[in-house]
SEMAR-959009 format. One line per 2 residues: for each residue x, y, z of N, C-alpha, C. Coordinates in steps of 0.02 Angstrom, whole numbers, plus 50000, padded with zeros to 5 digits. Layout:
N
X,Y,Z,X,Y,Z,X,Y,Z  ...;
% end
This chain:
220
52346,44291,51318,52410,44259,51301,52415,44250,51226  52474,44267,51200,52481,44261,51127,52491,44188,51109;
52480,44174,51045,52486,44105,51021,52559,44083,51019  52604,44132,51016,52675,44113,51010,52705,44092,51077;
52674,44111,51132,52703,44095,51197,52704,44020,51212  52648,43983,51200,52651,43911,51211,52702,43877,51167;
52708,43902,51106,52758,43873,51061,52829,43882,51089  52841,43942,51116,52907,43955,51144,52921,43911,51204;
52871,43902,51247,52880,43859,51306,52895,43788,51283  52858,43766,51234,52869,43698,51208,52938,43691,51177;
52959,43742,51143,53025,43741,51111,53080,43741,51164  53069,43781,51218,53119,43783,51272,53126,43714,51304;
53068,43680,51315,53070,43613,51345,53109,43565,51300  53095,43570,51235,53129,43526,51188,53204,43537,51187;
53223,43602,51190,53294,43618,51190,53328,43592,51254  53291,43599,51312,53319,43573,51374,53329,43497,51371;
53278,43463,51342,53284,43390,51335,53343,43372,51291  53351,43410,51237,53406,43396,51191,53474,43408,51226;
53476,43462,51266,53538,43476,51302,53553,43421,51352  53500,43398,51389,53510,43343,51437,53533,43279,51402;
53502,43265,51345,53520,43205,51307,53592,43209,51282  53611,43269,51258,53680,43279,51235,53729,43271,51293;
53711,43298,51352,53754,43292,51410,53760,43219,51432  53703,43183,51428,53705,43112,51446,53750,43072,51399;
53746,43087,51335,53788,43053,51286,53862,43069,51297  53875,43133,51313,53944,43152,51327,53971,43115,51388;
53929,43107,51440,53949,43072,51500,53963,42998,51486  53919,42968,51445,53929,42898,51427,53994,42889,51388;
54006,42937,51342,54066,42933,51302,54128,42941,51347  54124,42988,51396,54180,42999,51441,54194,42936,51482;
54141,42904,51509,54150,42843,51548,54178,42787,51506  54154,42782,51443,54178,42729,51399,54253,42739,51385;
54272,42800,51373,54342,42815,51361,54385,42799,51421  54359,42817,51481,54395,42803,51543,54404,42728,51552;
54350,42689,51539,54354,42616,51545,54405,42586,51498  54406,42612,51437,54455,42587,51388,54526,42600,51411;
54537,42660,51438,54604,42677,51463,54624,42632,51520  54577,42620,51567,54592,42577,51625,54607,42506,51603;
54565,42480,51557,54575,42411,51533,54642,42406,51497  54658,42455,51456,54722,42455,51419,54781,42456,51468;
54774,42497,51521,54828,42502,51570,54838,42435,51606  54782,42403,51624,54786,42338,51658,54819,42287,51612;
54798,42286,51548,54827,42239,51501,54902,42251,51493  54922,42314,51490,54993,42329,51484,55032,42305,51544;
55004,42315,51604,55037,42292,51665,55045,42216,51665  54991,42181,51643,54994,42108,51639,55049,42085,51591;
55054,42118,51534,55105,42101,51485,55175,42113,51513  55184,42170,51547,55249,42185,51576,55269,42134,51629;
55220,42117,51673,55234,42067,51725,55251,42000,51694  55213,41980,51643,55227,41916,51609,55295,41915,51577;
55314,41971,51546,55380,41975,51514,55435,41972,51567  55423,42005,51624,55473,42004,51678,55483,41933,51705;
55427,41897,51715,55431,41829,51741,55467,41784,51691  55451,41791,51627,55485,41750,51577,55559,41764,51575;
55576,41830,51578,55647,41849,51574,55685,41822,51634  55653,41826,51693,55687,41804,51754,55698,41729,51755;
55654,41691,51722,55658,41619,51725,55683,41586,51661  55702,41627,51613,55725,41598,51550,55791,41563,51560;
55808,41510,51522,55873,41477,51528,55928,41525,51507  55984,41523,51542,56041,41563,51523,56077,41531,51464;
56122,41567,51436,56158,41539,51378,56195,41475,51395  56228,41475,51455,56265,41415,51475,56221,41356,51487;
56164,41366,51522,56121,41309,51537,56087,41284,51475  56073,41329,51426,56043,41306,51364,56091,41260,51327;
56155,41279,51326,56204,41238,51293,56211,41171,51327  56212,41172,51393,56219,41109,51430,56160,41064,51418;
56098,41092,51420,56040,41050,51411,56039,41019,51342  56063,41056,51291,56063,41029,51223,56115,40974,51217;
56168,40977,51257,56220,40927,51253,56204,40867,51297  56172,40879,51352,56164,40826,51401,56096,40792,51397;
56056,40810,51348,55989,40782,51343,55953,40797,51408  55908,40754,51431,55872,40769,51492,55912,40744,51552;
55911,40784,51605,55948,40767,51666,55900,40761,51724  55920,40721,51773,55881,40716,51835,55903,40773,51880;
55857,40821,51893,55876,40880,51932,55859,40873,52006  55825,40820,52024,55807,40809,52094,55799,40734,52106;
55784,40718,52169,55773,40648,52186,55839,40612,52199  55838,40545,52195,55897,40506,52213,55956,40515,52166;
55944,40542,52106,55997,40550,52057,56007,40623,52038  56002,40667,52087,56013,40738,52076,56088,40751,52061;
56104,40806,52027,56174,40822,52014,56215,40826,52078  56278,40811,52072,56324,40812,52129,56390,40843,52106;
56411,40897,52141,56472,40932,52120,56468,40955,52048  56408,40972,52025,56400,40995,51956,56399,40939,51905;
56400,40877,51929,56400,40818,51884,56329,40791,51880  56302,40790,51820,56232,40771,51810,56225,40696,51796;
56164,40673,51810,56145,40605,51790,56099,40614,51729  56126,40599,51670,56091,40612,51607,56060,40548,51578;
56012,40560,51534,55976,40503,51506,56019,40463,51457  56075,40492,51436,56120,40455,51392,56192,40475,51406;
56239,40433,51384,56310,40447,51397,56333,40508,51357  56380,40545,51386,56409,40603,51354,56479,40584,51329;
56492,40598,51266,56555,40574,51236,56599,40630,51210  56581,40693,51224,56623,40748,51201,56692,40744,51233;
56695,40725,51297,56758,40714,51332,56754,40645,51363  56795,40598,51336,56787,40528,51355,56855,40498,51370;
56870,40488,51435,56933,40458,51456,56918,40404,51509  56971,40369,51529,56964,40316,51579,57022,40320,51628;
57007,40306,51691,57058,40299,51742,57046,40232,51777  57095,40211,51818,57087,40146,51852,57098,40155,51927;
57057,40121,51966,57061,40125,52039,57067,40055,52069  57119,40047,52111,57127,39986,52151,57123,40005,52224;
57086,39965,52263,57077,39980,52334,57098,39919,52375  57137,39932,52428,57156,39879,52475,57138,39902,52546;
57104,39859,52583,57086,39873,52652,57109,39815,52696  57148,39831,52745,57175,39780,52791,57210,39724,52752;
57246,39744,52701,57287,39696,52663,57249,39657,52611  57185,39668,52603,57145,39631,52555,57119,39677,52500;
57119,39650,52440,57093,39689,52383,57017,39695,52389  56992,39756,52378,56920,39769,52380,56897,39787,52310;
56849,39750,52286,56825,39761,52218,56785,39826,52213  56795,39862,52159,56754,39921,52144,56693,39897,52106;
56633,39903,52134,56574,39873,52103,56557,39903,52034  56521,39865,51996,56496,39891,51933,56433,39933,51945;
56417,39976,51898,56357,40017,51898,56358,40074,51950  56417,40090,51977,56421,40152,52016,56409,40210,51967;
56362,40253,51982,56347,40309,51938,56294,40294,51887  56266,40233,51888,56214,40215,51839,56150,40199,51878;
56096,40234,51861,56033,40225,51897,56010,40153,51893  55981,40130,51948,55959,40060,51950,55906,40044,51898;
55867,40094,51878,55816,40083,51827,55841,40103,51757  55906,40116,51752,55938,40134,51688,55913,40200,51660;
55881,40241,51702,55852,40303,51677,55904,40357,51664  55962,40353,51699,56013,40404,51688,56081,40377,51708;
56133,40414,51688,56201,40392,51701,56243,40454,51716  56281,40452,51772,56325,40507,51790,56385,40509,51744;
56416,40568,51741,56475,40576,51698,56534,40534,51722  56535,40517,51786,56585,40471,51813,56548,40408,51834;
56569,40350,51808,56533,40289,51823,56577,40228,51808  56552,40170,51828,56585,40106,51812,56535,40061,51776;
56562,40020,51731,56520,39972,51695,56531,39901,51719  56587,39889,51754,56602,39822,51776,56643,39826,51841;
56673,39770,51860,56710,39768,51924,56786,39770,51913  56808,39793,51855,56880,39795,51841,56915,39853,51876;
56877,39901,51902,56906,39960,51932,56915,40018,51884  56894,40008,51821,56899,40061,51771,56844,40113,51784;
56864,40175,51793,56817,40231,51801,56808,40265,51734  56748,40268,51710,56733,40301,51647,56716,40374,51660;
56752,40419,51628,56737,40490,51632,56710,40511,51564  56646,40523,51560,56613,40541,51498,56572,40604,51510;
56600,40660,51486,56575,40726,51505,56558,40767,51443  56509,40813,51448,56493,40856,51391,56546,40909,51377;
56590,40921,51425,56645,40969,51416,56708,40942,51449  56764,40963,51425,56827,40941,51454,56843,40982,51516;
56854,40947,51572,56873,40980,51634,56905,40928,51679  56935,40951,51734,56966,40905,51780,56915,40877,51829;
56912,40811,51834,56871,40778,51884,56919,40742,51932  56899,40738,51995,56943,40709,52046,56916,40643,52071;
56959,40607,52106,56938,40545,52137,56882,40559,52187  56885,40618,52220,56832,40637,52267,56765,40644,52234;
56763,40667,52172,56700,40670,52135,56670,40600,52129  56713,40552,52111,56690,40484,52103,56667,40453,52169;
56708,40461,52222,56689,40430,52286,56627,40463,52316  56615,40527,52302,56554,40558,52327,56493,40531,52290;
56499,40521,52225,56443,40490,52188,56430,40421,52217  56483,40385,52231,56477,40317,52259,56444,40320,52328;
56468,40364,52372,56444,40365,52441,56375,40398,52448  56362,40450,52410,56300,40488,52420,56243,40466,52375;
56258,40432,52320,56205,40411,52274,56201,40335,52268  56257,40300,52282,56258,40227,52271,56293,40191,52330;
56280,40215,52390,56312,40185,52449,56292,40112,52458  56236,40092,52429,56214,40023,52434,56260,39975,52396;
56302,40003,52352,56348,39961,52314,56414,39953,52352  56410,39924,52411,56468,39904,52451,56518,39961,52460;
56492,40020,52477,56538,40077,52487,56579,40067,52550  56646,40067,52546,56687,40056,52606,56687,40119,52650;
56665,40112,52710,56662,40170,52755,56731,40198,52769  56783,40157,52761,56851,40181,52773,56871,40238,52726;
56838,40243,52669,56854,40296,52622,56839,40365,52651  56797,40367,52703,56780,40431,52735,56831,40451,52788;
56878,40407,52803,56928,40421,52854,56987,40457,52823  57015,40504,52861,57072,40541,52836,57138,40506,52850;
57140,40468,52904,57202,40434,52924,57200,40361,52905  57260,40331,52900,57265,40260,52887,57274,40242,52814;
57271,40292,52770,57275,40279,52698,57343,40298,52671  57365,40259,52622,57422,40278,52580,57397,40275,52508;
57408,40329,52472,57384,40333,52403,57444,40334,52356  57434,40305,52297,57484,40304,52245,57452,40325,52179;
57489,40362,52140,57467,40381,52073,57520,40359,52023  57500,40314,51979,57546,40286,51930,57607,40255,51964;
57595,40224,52022,57647,40188,52058,57687,40231,52105  57677,40297,52106,57715,40342,52149,57673,40365,52207;
57702,40371,52267,57664,40394,52326,57634,40463,52314  57572,40470,52337,57537,40534,52332,57530,40562,52402;
57555,40622,52412,57551,40655,52477,57491,40702,52478  57453,40699,52530,57394,40741,52536,57330,40701,52533;
57275,40736,52530,57209,40705,52529,57198,40671,52462  57190,40605,52463,57183,40568,52400,57119,40587,52362;
57071,40617,52396,57011,40639,52360,57025,40692,52308  57083,40726,52315,57101,40779,52268,57139,40754,52207;
57151,40690,52202,57186,40662,52144,57145,40675,52081  57177,40707,52032,57142,40721,51969,57144,40659,51925;
57086,40641,51898,57080,40582,51855,57092,40604,51783  57149,40584,51756,57165,40599,51687,57164,40534,51647;
57176,40538,51583,57173,40479,51541,57226,40428,51564  57202,40368,51582,57243,40311,51602,57280,40323,51668;
57254,40368,51710,57282,40376,51777,57270,40312,51817  57323,40288,51850,57317,40228,51892,57320,40249,51965;
57266,40239,52001,57262,40257,52071,57259,40194,52114  57303,40191,52163,57302,40135,52211,57292,40165,52280;
57241,40141,52315,57226,40163,52383,57236,40104,52431  57276,40115,52482,57290,40061,52530,57275,40085,52601;
57228,40051,52633,57210,40068,52702,57234,40012,52748  57277,40031,52795,57304,39981,52842,57337,39923,52804;
57368,39941,52749,57397,39889,52706,57467,39911,52683  57516,39905,52728,57583,39932,52714,57622,39895,52659;
57603,39834,52644,57643,39794,52597,57612,39791,52527  57565,39835,52514,57532,39835,52448,57580,39859,52394;
57579,39826,52338,57618,39847,52280,57573,39889,52235  57587,39953,52226,57543,39996,52187,57545,39979,52112;
57491,39996,52079,57486,39983,52007,57533,40030,51968  57570,40000,51921,57611,40040,51876,57590,40029,51803;
57554,39976,51790,57528,39962,51724,57457,39934,51729  57421,39939,51674,57354,39908,51671,57341,39889,51599;
57310,39831,51589,57296,39807,51521,57232,39839,51495  57240,39900,51469,57181,39935,51443,57154,39899,51381;
57088,39896,51378,57056,39866,51320,57055,39917,51263  57048,39892,51203,57046,39935,51144,56989,39986,51151;
57005,40047,51140,56955,40100,51145,56951,40132,51213  56986,40105,51263,56986,40134,51330,57041,40187,51335;
% end
């Protein structure tokens, strides 16, 4: 055997080892690249899902405006919004008017209680509310719109029924309604409350004299 043959065998083994090592490195590199691609794809999916969730739940333009005007509102619980009317942490004065309500049942005057629309813990106040027993309804809203007597009576019955809510107000028959002293035909709940509107409701009270004037206080 020549001396060169063992050298060649040894060289062949070394070359095979080098080829195997190179192949192993290429395989590691390929796996590393694959892992990076997979991780990047997962991260991209997470970002897309997060963006979709944020977009779906972001406040709309209208609700953003309302929240900035109405401060914090009670969105649930005993003082949840009613007919789109919120109970806010402070009074809204962008649209501020007053109407007056007189109620007669069986020939007797029924007082409209104070604090209708005002949370018992003073945490919030509805856009329609009373401050005293004069019958003056305060309409204090972040935007100008028409509010009805039904809006007020629903706040009274559904949120503040403990304040001597007359069950007769839920009856359709037996009532005669007047607006500014004139008979109102139809469902009195639909009466629109405008500035200084005088509403007289008479149940089983045929001889009631409806209000035609009221001594509004300065600023009302």
